[in-house]
C-alpha positions, 0 to 999 in steps of 0.5 A: 432501511431505505438507501439514499441514492448516489448523486449522479456524476459526470466527467470533469469538463476539459478546463478542470480536467487539465488542472487535474492532469497538471497537478499529476504532472507536477507530482511526477516531477517532484517525486521522480523515483518509482519508490517515491511515486507509483501510478498503477498501470490502469491509472496510467492508461486512463491518464493517457486517454485523458491527455489525448482528449484534452488536446483534441476534445470531443465537443459532445462527450468525454471518452468512455470508461473514465473512472470517478477518480484515480489513485497515486501512491506516494512515499514521503521521505522523513528528514534524518530518518530512514523511515518513510510516510506512505500516502494514497492520493485519490484525485477526482475525475468526476463532478456531480451533475447538479449543474453548478458552474465550478472554477476549481476541480474537486479536491483530492483525498488522502489515505495515510498508511505509516507503519509506525504510528497508532491508528489514533495518531494517523486519524489526528494527523489526517484531521489536521490537514488544512481544509484549504490547502492544495495537494502540495501544501497538504503533502508538505504538512503531512511530512512536517508533522510526521517528522515531529511525531517521529522525533517524539516517538518512544524508542523502539523495543530492544531486538533481543526482547520478544516483539510483540509480547507473547502474553498479548497474543490471542492464542498459541504462536503459529507460523503461516506461509502464503504463496502468490503466483505473482505479487508486484504492486508497491502499494500492496506490498507496502500494506502487507508490511505496514499493517502487520504490527496492528495485528501483532504479526512478524515475518517477511514479504517477498514480491515477484513471480512467485511471491511469498508471505510468512506470518508469525502470530496467533491464528486469530490475528493472522486470519483478521490481518488477511481478511483486512488486506483482502478487503481494504488494501486489495479492495480495488482488485477483481476477486479472480486476481486475488490469487493467494494460497496458504501453503504451510502452517506450523503449530505446536510448542516448538514454534518460536518467533524468528523475525523481530518485525515485519520486513520486505526482503525483495530487493536484498535477496539474490539476483532477479531475472525475467523481462521485468526483473520480477523473478526472484532467486529461489536458490537465494531464498532457500539459503536465506531460510536455511540460515534462520532454521526455516529450510524445511518450509522451502519445499512445502511453500515453493513446490 
């Protein structure tokens, strides 16, 4: 089958690039907390390069190495709830080379990543974003619709009942422990938590140096989940940086679910140290696991 060549693109002209930078500046003013808006380091470096160019533009060409777009990770608060709505916002920095004069830059695209909606609901919500809305109107629309969906959602299952149903699992229950030399990016951590329910998995994520991921579920579900994470959530990370290793796998009839859902425990577990407060308290982790009857796993995973 013949492939259709991609349309060549070029960096936006200065006036349109300034509009994109202005939009990003307004977003950072609206979402001031790191929990609300995350700009990856590579994107932040690119933005500084573009700001310098817009202030003193090269008359012949834009700076080299400008990607076709940059991504921002926004976590929208929902009224009367402790839930948040994750939105990956992609802002174009290129336009095609057809020679047409543009008076507006290409619009952003939105990837919606809530952990409490079905894929069908997410698809429906994304399709309902007004086509002519600017980024601020679109985010407001997403936020308002998410609040309505949350209000109409069915109550969650009792924490005393198995979650998810063991009868729905595609095989015997196992508990698998993964080790990360380093796990830090907020969006990547959110994806580990948010997508677990789609694969009937429970467990926890601990970010930092080192990072730990514990998953409870069927082996086939765990394998599918990790494949999805590496392919989609980590798709923009070079392969040599996707350092994660399986350290320990618990199997057999004695394995029972310990966790009611999937959670991140990074900010609730002991004191953090290191230059960027990214080194977790391993003693606190050990005690936390012992309290849940999982103390034997600590030495197998950390050492």
